RODO-2510 file (C-alpha; in nm, 4 decimals, decimal comma):
residues 515
     n   res          X          Y          Z
     1     m    11,3531    14,0833     6,5321
     2     l    11,2895    14,2334     6,8221
     3     r    11,0330    14,1039     7,0682
     4     n    10,8743    14,2475     7,3464
     5     p    10,5132    14,2487     7,4947
     6     k    10,3109    14,5509     7,3796
     7     h    10,2822    14,6947     7,6898
     8     r    10,6874    14,7113     7,6872
     9     l    10,6957    14,8730     7,3736
    10     a    10,4009    15,1637     7,4146
    11     p    10,6899    15,4565     7,5722
    12     l    10,9503    15,3725     7,3206
    13     v    10,6485    15,4221     7,0362
    14     v    10,5213    15,6707     7,1299
    15     a    10,8404    15,9068     7,2440
    16     g    10,9266    15,7954     6,8994
    17     s    10,6347    15,9635     6,7031
    18     l    10,6871    16,2642     6,8977
    19     a    11,0781    16,2688     6,7948
    20     l    11,0138    16,2443     6,4909
    21     a    10,7816    16,5673     6,4786
    22     a    11,0774    16,7085     6,6807
    23     c    11,3196    16,6512     6,3941
    24     g    11,1392    16,8524     6,1728
    25     g    11,2602    17,2166     6,2686
    26     g    11,5849    17,3807     6,2930
    27     a    11,7951    17,5714     6,0051
    28     d    11,8360    17,3138     5,7635
    29     s    11,8291    17,2518     5,3983
    30     a    11,4960    17,1938     5,2280
    31     d    11,6560    16,8565     5,0019
    32     r    11,8810    16,6467     5,1224
    33     t    11,9218    16,4133     4,8827
    34     p    12,2170    16,4298     4,6291
    35     s    12,1640    16,3745     4,2912
    36     g    12,2546    16,0029     4,1876
    37     e    12,1085    15,7239     4,3586
    38     a    12,3502    15,5271     4,6399
    39     q    12,6315    15,3805     4,4692
    40     r    12,9507    15,1538     4,6423
    41     g    13,2778    15,3251     4,6145
    42     g    13,4708    15,6457     4,7012
    43     a    13,6239    15,7986     5,0235
    44     l    13,4839    16,0493     5,2521
    45     t    13,6363    16,2998     5,5171
    46     v    13,5259    16,3567     5,8110
    47     a    13,6230    16,6846     6,0296
    48     t    13,5602    16,6374     6,3884
    49     e    13,5520    16,9198     6,6848
    50     i    13,6943    16,7413     6,9629
    51     a    13,9450    16,4394     6,9275
    52     w    13,8262    16,1062     6,9869
    53     t    13,8595    15,7290     7,1318
    54     t    13,7501    15,4444     6,9579
    55     d    13,7060    15,2157     7,2728
    56     p    13,3148    15,1796     7,2854
    57     n    13,4024    15,1488     7,6731
    58     d    13,4923    15,4967     7,6936
    59     a    13,2957    15,7011     7,4156
    60     t    13,1601    15,9976     7,5404
    61     t    13,1906    16,2769     7,2747
    62     l    13,0248    16,2762     6,9407
    63     s    13,3339    16,2443     6,7725
    64     s    13,4238    15,9097     6,9917
    65     w    13,0960    15,8299     6,8914
    66     t    13,1464    15,8291     6,5103
    67     a    13,4768    15,6697     6,5305
    68     s    13,3578    15,3965     6,7644
    69     q    12,9833    15,2893     6,5687
    70     a    13,2038    15,3100     6,2630
    71     i    13,4391    15,0137     6,3703
    72     y    13,2434    14,8459     6,6462
    73     d    12,8758    14,7092     6,5580
    74     r    12,6238    14,7317     6,8333
    75     l    12,3850    14,4513     6,9283
    76     v    12,0847    14,6486     6,8007
    77     y    12,0459    15,0251     6,6398
    78     a    11,8907    15,2894     6,8585
    79     r    11,7231    15,5255     6,5961
    80     p    11,7098    15,8966     6,6295
    81     d    11,2890    15,8463     6,5880
    82     g    11,3088    15,5936     6,8938
    83     t    11,2963    15,2690     6,7312
    84     v    11,5137    15,0036     6,7713
    85     e    11,6376    14,8021     6,4759
    86     p    11,8584    14,4343     6,4843
    87     g    12,2120    14,5229     6,4361
    88     l    12,4595    14,2197     6,5522
    89     a    12,1739    14,0516     6,6958
    90     e    11,9605    13,8669     6,4932
    91     s    11,6426    13,8642     6,7663
    92     v    11,5884    14,0018     7,0998
    93     e    11,3380    13,8808     7,3219
    94     m    11,2262    14,0162     7,6296
    95     s    11,0510    13,7840     7,8861
    96     d    10,7185    13,9174     7,9824
    97     d    10,8411    14,0137     8,3299
    98     g    11,1166    14,2154     8,1848
    99     r    11,3729    14,0338     8,4011
   100     r    11,5395    13,8060     8,1077
   101     y    11,6956    13,9177     7,7683
   102     t    11,7320    13,6256     7,5145
   103     v    11,9594    13,7579     7,2425
   104     k    12,0467    13,5773     6,9057
   105     m    12,3605    13,6657     6,7117
   106     r    12,3641    13,6398     6,3223
   107     p    12,4930    13,3443     6,2181
   108     g    12,8665    13,3294     6,0708
   109     t    12,9853    13,7290     6,1636
   110     t    13,3185    13,7621     6,2400
   111     f    13,5324    14,0422     6,3946
   112     h    13,7946    14,2250     6,1570
   113     d    14,0342    13,9834     6,2656
   114     g    13,8514    13,7072     6,1341
   115     t    13,7313    13,5962     6,5435
   116     p    13,3660    13,4742     6,5229
   117     v    13,1136    13,7027     6,6540
   118     d    12,9240    13,4768     6,8708
   119     a    12,7812    13,3870     7,2187
   120     e    13,1205    13,4290     7,4513
   121     a    13,2541    13,7531     7,2274
   122     v    12,8993    13,9257     7,3346
   123     k    12,9545    13,7869     7,7189
   124     v    13,2872    13,9184     7,6904
   125     s    13,2162    14,2988     7,5982
   126     l    12,8872    14,3592     7,7830
   127     d    13,1062    14,1679     8,1281
   128     r    13,4004    14,4327     8,0296
   129     v    13,1224    14,7112     8,0408
   130     r    13,0113    14,6328     8,3880
   131     d    13,3173    14,5773     8,4961
   132     p    13,3867    14,7271     8,8544
   133     k    13,7571    14,7878     8,7946
   134     a    13,7380    14,9849     8,4915
   135     p    13,3759    15,0267     8,4413
   136     s    13,2839    15,2141     8,1088
   137     t    13,1374    15,5657     8,0923
   138     s    12,8288    15,4400     8,0139
   139     a    12,8059    15,1423     8,2742
   140     v    12,5165    15,3185     8,4372
   141     y    12,2446    15,1917     8,1651
   142     f    12,4027    14,8572     8,2299
   143     a    12,2930    14,9139     8,6705
   144     s    11,9941    14,6686     8,5765
   145     v    12,1918    14,3691     8,4839
   146     d    12,2443    14,0776     8,7224
   147     t    12,4419    13,8336     8,4835
   148     v    12,5174    13,7426     8,1320
   149     e    12,5297    13,3747     8,0715
   150     v    12,6299    13,1752     7,7134
   151     v    12,3156    12,9674     7,6479
   152     d    12,4861    12,8031     7,3448
   153     g    12,7540    12,9291     7,0376
   154     r    12,4922    13,1769     6,9165
   155     t    12,2492    13,2927     7,2039
   156     v    12,2955    13,4963     7,5213
   157     q    12,1030    13,5095     7,7891
   158     i    12,1144    13,8770     8,0140
   159     n    11,9386    13,8262     8,3488
   160     m    11,7893    14,1551     8,5188
   161     k    11,7836    14,2608     8,8735
   162     r    11,4774    14,4660     8,7937
   163     p    11,2807    14,5467     8,4791
   164     d    11,4207    14,8301     8,2715
   165     v    11,2561    15,0135     8,0080
   166     a    11,5511    15,1843     7,9247
   167     f    11,8041    14,8926     7,8818
   168     l    11,6999    14,7755     7,5196
   169     r    11,8021    15,1387     7,3747
   170     l    12,0686    15,2602     7,6082
   171     g    12,2009    14,9387     7,6975
   172     l    12,1944    14,7053     7,4147
   173     g    12,1728    15,0304     7,1524
   174     g    12,3882    15,2317     7,2969
   175     v    12,7670    15,2618     7,1740
   176     a    12,8799    15,0728     7,4813
   177     s    12,7364    14,7366     7,3286
   178     g    12,9718    14,7866     7,0361
   179     i    13,1208    14,4242     7,0952
   180     v    13,4615    14,4130     7,0840
   181     s    13,7169    14,0942     6,9583
   182     p    13,7985    13,8706     7,2604
   183     t    14,0993    13,7899     7,0512
   184     a    14,2257    14,1611     7,0132
   185     l    14,1153    14,2530     7,3714
   186     k    14,3260    13,9585     7,5160
   187     k    14,6451    14,0388     7,2814
   188     y    14,6241    14,4400     7,3201
   189     g    14,4722    14,4361     7,6380
   190     d    14,4114    14,8470     7,7905
   191     k    14,5992    14,9259     7,4537
   192     i    14,2796    14,8427     7,2443
   193     d    14,2107    15,2221     7,1923
   194     q    14,5075    15,2351     6,9511
   195     n    14,4486    14,8641     6,7987
   196     p    14,0246    14,8911     6,8020
   197     v    13,9105    14,5414     6,6518
   198     g    13,5205    14,5315     6,6209
   199     a    13,2677    14,3301     6,3513
   200     g    13,1254    14,6780     6,2494
   201     p    13,1455    14,8758     5,8741
   202     f    13,4811    14,9713     5,8726
   203     k    13,8197    14,8632     6,0169
   204     f    14,1312    15,0244     6,1551
   205     v    14,4264    15,1018     5,9448
   206     r    14,5921    15,3714     6,1078
   207     e    14,5890    15,6643     6,3360
   208     n    14,7919    16,0196     6,4029
   209     p    14,6767    16,0408     6,7809
   210     g    14,5028    16,3994     6,7652
   211     d    14,5159    16,4427     6,3878
   212     e    14,3586    16,1866     6,1594
   213     l    14,2325    15,8365     6,1829
   214     q    14,1691    15,6194     5,8662
   215     l    13,9297    15,3547     5,8379
   216     e    13,8390    15,1117     5,5246
   217     r    13,5497    14,9156     5,4121
   218     f    13,5545    14,5470     5,5801
   219     d    13,4703    14,3596     5,2883
   220     d    13,2934    14,0749     5,4959
   221     y    13,0685    14,2815     5,6784
   222     y    12,7266    14,1273     5,7827
   223     d    12,5374    14,3144     5,5432
   224     p    12,6765    14,2562     5,1771
   225     a    12,5496    14,5750     5,0486
   226     r    12,6662    14,7798     5,3270
   227     p    12,8812    15,0143     5,3928
   228     y    12,9113    15,2174     5,0339
   229     l    13,2010    15,3464     5,1218
   230     d    13,5522    15,2310     5,0576
   231     k    13,7532    15,4772     5,2969
   232     v    13,6397    15,7114     5,6226
   233     t    13,9001    15,9550     5,7202
   234     l    13,8455    16,1244     6,0718
   235     k    14,0650    16,4329     6,0856
   236     f    14,0565    16,6638     6,4429
   237     i    14,0129    17,0318     6,3246
   238     p    13,9324    17,1952     6,6609
   239     d    13,8603    17,5763     6,5348
   240     a    13,4644    17,6233     6,3916
   241     q    13,5773    17,8574     6,1092
   242     a    13,8416    17,6526     6,0190
   243     r    13,6783    17,3228     5,9770
   244     y    13,3803    17,5009     5,7601
   245     a    13,6525    17,6780     5,5435
   246     s    13,8071    17,3051     5,5259
   247     l    13,4373    17,2146     5,4023
   248     t    13,3701    17,4634     5,1264
   249     s    13,7147    17,3980     5,0150
   250     g    13,6496    17,0625     4,9536
   251     a    13,9155    16,9268     5,2068
   252     v    13,6592    16,7421     5,3856
   253     d    13,3318    16,6402     5,2990
   254     v    13,1505    16,6600     5,6494
   255     i    13,2020    16,8875     5,9456
   256     h    13,0728    16,8491     6,2826
   257     n    12,9031    17,1325     6,4665
   258     i    12,8792    17,3920     6,2346
   259     d    12,9073    17,6937     6,4004
   260     p    12,6355    17,9601     6,3852
   261     k    12,8310    18,2431     6,2256
   262     s    12,8754    17,9800     5,9333
   263     i    12,5041    17,8502     5,8888
   264     k    12,4204    18,1817     5,7205
   265     s    12,6947    18,1372     5,4471
   266     a    12,6412    17,7798     5,4445
   267     k    12,2277    17,8472     5,3674
   268     a    12,3463    18,0534     5,0282
   269     n    12,5727    17,7705     4,9312
   270     n    12,4374    17,5495     4,7176
   271     s    12,7023    17,2982     4,7299
   272     v    12,6576    17,2581     5,1063
   273     v    12,3925    17,0750     5,3392
   274     i    12,3028    17,1746     5,6740
   275     s    12,1499    16,8914     5,8863
   276     h    11,9892    17,0829     6,2368
   277     p    11,7418    16,8976     6,3842
   278     s    11,6267    17,0257     6,7627
   279     g    11,8684    16,8353     7,0138
   280     f    11,7032    16,6382     7,3045
   281     g    12,0073    16,7721     7,5362
   282     n    12,1369    17,0939     7,6711
   283     s    12,3864    17,3275     7,7118
   284     l    12,5052    17,4551     8,0426
   285     i    12,7126    17,5743     8,3492
   286     s    12,8194    17,3146     8,5355
   287     l    12,9087    17,3777     8,9062
   288     n    13,1081    17,1766     9,1297
   289     n    12,8497    17,0898     9,4557
   290     t    13,1308    16,8806     9,6075
   291     r    13,3766    17,2016     9,7186
   292     a    13,3414    17,5988     9,7923
   293     p    13,2280    17,7967     9,6525
   294     f    12,9541    17,5697     9,5278
   295     d    12,9024    17,3560     9,7862
   296     d    12,6050    17,6323     9,8977
   297     v    12,3236    17,6691     9,6963
   298     r    12,3234    18,0613     9,7370
   299     a    12,6535    18,0733     9,5459
   300     r    12,4899    17,8225     9,2631
   301     e    12,1631    18,0569     9,2393
   302     a    12,4270    18,3745     9,2662
   303     v    12,5868    18,2880     8,9467
   304     c    12,2672    18,1530     8,7345
   305     a    12,0580    18,4329     8,8392
   306     a    12,3895    18,6776     8,6948
   307     t    12,3446    18,4595     8,3835
   308     d    12,1625    18,5976     8,0982
   309     a    12,1432    18,3217     7,8371
   310     d    11,8862    18,5090     7,6444
   311     a    12,1898    18,7959     7,6072
   312     i    12,4856    18,5416     7,5604
   313     n    12,2646    18,3541     7,2413
   314     q    12,2307    18,6353     7,0761
   315     a    12,5873    18,7895     7,1365
   316     v    12,7827    18,4594     7,0376
   317     y    12,5246    18,2321     6,8577
   318     l    12,3218    18,4953     6,6682
   319     g    12,0132    18,3591     6,8400
   320     v    12,0488    17,9933     6,6689
   321     y    11,9765    17,7875     7,0097
   322     r    11,6839    17,7960     7,1987
   323     t    11,6773    17,9371     7,5531
   324     d    11,3463    17,8139     7,7039
   325     v    11,5025    17,5821     7,8879
   326     s    11,4680    17,4708     8,2693
   327     s    11,5480    17,0993     8,2827
   328     p    11,7770    16,8165     8,1502
   329     f    11,5530    16,8073     7,8797
   330     g    11,5214    16,9673     7,5392
   331     p    11,2855    17,2464     7,4577
   332     e    11,0783    16,9625     7,2195
   333     h    11,1827    16,6852     7,4101
   334     p    10,8575    16,4609     7,4627
   335     f    10,9453    16,4149     7,8583
   336     g    11,0494    16,7314     7,9543
   337     p    10,8424    16,9182     8,2039
   338     a    10,4659    17,1000     8,0450
   339     k    10,5714    17,4405     8,2376
   340     t    10,8723    17,5730     8,3932
   341     p    10,9629    17,3983     8,7148
   342     e    10,9315    17,6142     9,0259
   343     g    11,2423    17,7153     9,1775
   344     h    11,3973    17,7298     8,8657
   345     v    11,6644    18,0289     8,8894
   346     s    11,6187    18,2529     8,5775
   347     y    11,8292    18,5895     8,4911
   348     d    11,7757    18,8139     8,7893
   349     l    12,0530    19,0651     8,8066
   350     d    11,9506    19,2261     9,1137
   351     r    11,8986    18,8974     9,3146
   352     a    12,2376    18,8000     9,2058
   353     k    12,4056    19,0922     9,3366
   354     k    12,1686    19,0158     9,6692
   355     l    12,3176    18,6743     9,7148
   356     v    12,6640    18,8162     9,6014
   357     e    12,6721    19,0610     9,8877
   358     e    12,4891    18,7980    10,1887
   359     l    12,7914    18,5529    10,0830
   360     g    13,0291    18,8280    10,1471
   361     g    13,1902    18,7953     9,8310
   362     l    13,2184    18,5356     9,5773
   363     d    13,5172    18,4604     9,4216
   364     v    13,4565    18,2033     9,1161
   365     t    13,7267    18,0251     8,8531
   366     l    13,5458    17,9480     8,5366
   367     t    13,7098    17,6906     8,3462
   368     v    13,6261    17,6593     7,9832
   369     a    13,7689    17,4880     7,6866
   370     s    13,9540    17,7098     7,4472
   371     v    13,7157    17,6578     7,1722
   372     y    13,4264    17,7947     7,3564
   373     k    13,6405    18,1202     7,4716
   374     s    13,3660    18,3814     7,3286
   375     l    13,1100    18,2018     7,5175
   376     g    13,3610    18,1982     7,8513
   377     d    13,4367    18,5519     7,8104
   378     a    13,0118    18,6600     7,7730
   379     i    12,9729    18,4467     8,0930
   380     m    13,2304    18,6006     8,2798
   381     a    13,1103    18,9907     8,1912
   382     q    12,7920    18,8795     8,3091
   383     w    12,9065    18,7609     8,6444
   384     q    13,1641    19,0451     8,6790
   385     a    12,8326    19,2889     8,6199
   386     a    12,6745    19,1336     8,9525
   387     g    12,9763    19,2003     9,1496
   388     i    13,1305    18,8770     9,1378
   389     h    13,4838    18,8023     9,0972
   390     v    13,5723    18,5828     8,8025
   391     t    13,9452    18,3859     8,7002
   392     g    13,8989    18,2770     8,3766
   393     e    14,1003    17,9491     8,2499
   394     a    14,1471    17,8293     7,9517
   395     v    14,2034    17,4735     7,8440
   396     e    14,2213    17,2596     7,5295
   397     s    13,8622    17,0346     7,4991
   398     t    13,9779    16,6907     7,6278
   399     t    14,1524    16,8197     7,9249
   400     a    13,8032    16,9973     8,0197
   401     i    13,6057    16,6824     7,9694
   402     e    13,9013    16,5010     8,2052
   403     r    13,8475    16,7538     8,4502
   404     a    13,4596    16,7899     8,4478
   405     t    13,4447    16,3960     8,5340
   406     r    13,6783    16,4072     8,7893
   407     r    13,5444    16,7343     8,9586
   408     e    13,8622    16,9351     8,9382
   409     y    13,6934    17,2820     8,8697
   410     e    13,4563    17,5278     9,0032
   411     a    13,2817    17,6078     8,6829
   412     m    13,2339    17,4771     8,3661
   413     p    13,0252    17,5104     8,0588
   414     y    12,9387    17,1950     7,9611
   415     r    12,6732    17,0292     7,7349
   416     y    12,5558    16,7103     7,6548
   417     q    12,3229    16,5076     7,3569
   418     g    12,0739    16,3593     7,5330
   419     d    11,8253    16,1116     7,4050
   420     v    11,4590    16,0617     7,3059
   421     e    11,4526    15,7882     7,6174
   422     p    11,4369    15,9898     7,9057
   423     d    11,6758    15,8114     8,1159
   424     r    11,9695    15,9065     7,8897
   425     n    11,8888    16,2864     8,0075
   426     v    11,9561    16,1965     8,3427
   427     a    12,0437    15,8478     8,5325
   428     n    12,4263    15,9501     8,3780
   429     f    12,4364    16,3165     8,5302
   430     f    12,2399    16,3060     8,8350
   431     v    12,3049    15,9475     9,0251
   432     e    12,5784    15,8812     9,2624
   433     g    12,8738    15,7123     9,1044
   434     a    12,7429    15,8185     8,7357
   435     f    13,0576    15,8647     8,5116
   436     l    12,9122    16,2137     8,3569
   437     n    12,7951    16,3373     8,7404
   438     t    13,0295    16,6407     8,6831
   439     t    12,8648    16,8695     8,9488
   440     g    12,8748    16,6033     9,2318
   441     y    12,4944    16,6387     9,3218
   442     a    12,3484    16,2629     9,4102
   443     d    12,0440    16,3460     9,6213
   444     p    11,8859    15,9949     9,7282
   445     e    11,5362    16,1116     9,5810
   446     v    11,6453    16,1900     9,2374
   447     g    11,8426    15,8224     9,2607
   448     r    11,5011    15,6564     9,3214
   449     l    11,2908    15,8377     9,0630
   450     v    11,5405    15,7645     8,8316
   451     a    11,5321    15,4072     8,9392
   452     e    11,1628    15,4078     8,9292
   453     g    11,1268    15,6026     8,5638
   454     r    11,3428    15,3099     8,4321
   455     q    11,0303    15,0325     8,5709
   456     a    10,7493    15,2214     8,4692
   457     t    10,5963    15,0783     8,1709
   458     d    10,3054    15,3478     8,1508
   459     e    10,3759    15,6486     7,9664
   460     s    10,2229    15,9173     8,1649
   461     r    10,3717    15,7923     8,4989
   462     r    10,7094    15,8142     8,3640
   463     k    10,6036    16,1600     8,2464
   464     e    10,5439    16,2539     8,6272
   465     i    10,8179    16,0611     8,7106
   466     y    11,0707    16,3164     8,5016
   467     t    10,8516    16,6351     8,6122
   468     q    10,9254    16,5729     8,9531
   469     i    11,3175    16,5141     8,8775
   470     s    11,2973    16,8296     8,6889
   471     d    11,1246    16,9906     8,9827
   472     k    11,4018    16,8533     9,2246
   473     l    11,7216    16,9683     9,0285
   474     a    11,5157    17,3452     9,0116
   475     e    11,5274    17,3330     9,4038
   476     a    11,8929    17,2463     9,4223
   477     t    12,0282    17,4538     9,1350
   478     p    12,3230    17,1847     9,0515
   479     m    12,4065    17,3674     8,7491
   480     c    12,2805    17,6711     8,5265
   481     w    12,0641    17,5774     8,2244
   482     l    12,1421    17,7965     7,9012
   483     f    12,0359    17,6566     7,5710
   484     s    11,9350    17,3402     7,3570
   485     n    12,2238    17,1588     7,2649
   486     d    12,1558    17,1275     6,8584
   487     l    12,4416    17,0004     6,7140
   488     p    12,4179    17,0652     6,3163
   489     q    12,6073    16,8712     6,1098
   490     a    12,6901    17,0052     5,7552
   491     w    12,8263    16,8229     5,4772
   492     r    12,8756    16,8534     5,0402
   493     s    12,5828    16,8244     4,8636
   494     y    12,7198    16,5015     4,6890
   495     v    12,7191    16,2986     5,0233
   496     g    12,3715    16,1198     5,1028
   497     g    12,3085    15,7978     5,3317
   498     i    12,3610    16,0290     5,6825
   499     p    12,0877    16,0607     5,8925
   500     d    11,9312    16,3589     6,0673
   501     a    12,0468    16,3084     6,4156
   502     p    11,9463    16,5325     6,7426
   503     d    12,2198    16,3885     6,9054
   504     g    12,4631    16,5117     6,6062
   505     r    12,6292    16,1805     6,5667
   506     t    12,7621    16,1080     6,2005
   507     v    12,6696    15,7288     6,1227
   508     l    12,8346    15,6207     5,8294
   509     r    12,7308    15,2412     5,7876
   510     d    12,4729    15,4014     5,4859
   511     a    12,6673    15,7222     5,3800
   512     y    12,7707    15,7313     5,0139
   513     v    12,9075    15,9917     4,7889
   514     t    12,7941    16,0777     4,4048
   515     q    13,1522    16,1713     4,2392
***
């Protein structure tokens, strides 16, 4: 049971209804239901694009979310349609002033090592997320939390510094609220990633780092009907064509991020299902605003004006993505601006050339994850056409993410999933100290608007706030927007129970196979 005053539920209810409409589009199959009902047993292999971490404290990628959510259950489940449902928490009640959450845990629930999932275990995990010595990559969503108190064996009280309408979904329902066994934390410490122990539907068996992760059914899971599968394997296959070939050959059952060149083939293959809902986030070119040359707004405007996203989308991605993006919000996001923000820098080759001339030349290093070499080549060609001297640098995907978050780069294509809750599209990217603030842009006024957006309970006021944030970003141009970040999945036709997720994550709790 999730109890909230009605005025606090309104933004989620409205956003959820719009999110459902957004999920109807995209290049997906007409029928995602396999022949045969959900049944117990079988194994499933998921091919991921990027290597993973199992630790919910550090999960930032699609593959990490998939692995972490299988092992660690969260307090509540944030569904793609904007709704929130109970998870490890039997109930969550919020006070009328929004400054206190009372979380009641399910009775008799245990971790994979037999440790009880009690109030003390929840406090340990939530305090770990907020530990300033080793903060979670999702710590920004817990910024409104003041203290976490144990009321009794099954009850936790979360005291807030201020109301936060995003906290239920992004905090308690986010990946970082995956509750970790305190016994395992004490035993393994910072090695918990190699020895994960949660209370989720699947438990850890073994891992070959950078290659394969094996999980098996947790027989004492609190929901006796779940999971259906006996075994789950994650395999790291970075090459898109190789992932799709593995799917069609039957070597794997599910693949992350099917590439556009394979979508046409998959549509004609009756043994393959495509899930391609419209994404809530966008793809972009992140620019390091903290160092030359992009500490000068003219340099940022020059590269953005030199970037023809439409041409890149057609040449590299066969026109699959939408290029009508000019803000942190995907094209169909319910909180996106109603019109292109004033100041948005769109493709204008003449303007780019004039800015380069005004700067007295422009030298840029473009760092690209090796799996996106084609995208990097297209960007470099366009920038060179504007008179920009570009040096290309290809690195492995995990290295690219590490370099971006440490701001050890100049320019880098990047993407983020976003959420129907708009705070997720801005708070971790444009607030000082946020883990995913890869550009270093942190306007205090934007920070103030982000904080106000979290406290506003009126939907129309929230829309105004996020439109103002989009306008401020357009003026500053901390990055170049490219296209919608749709993350289509594909699976064999005998696979069922995987929801259409605009953020592309594979939720395995309800997954099943019919052969």
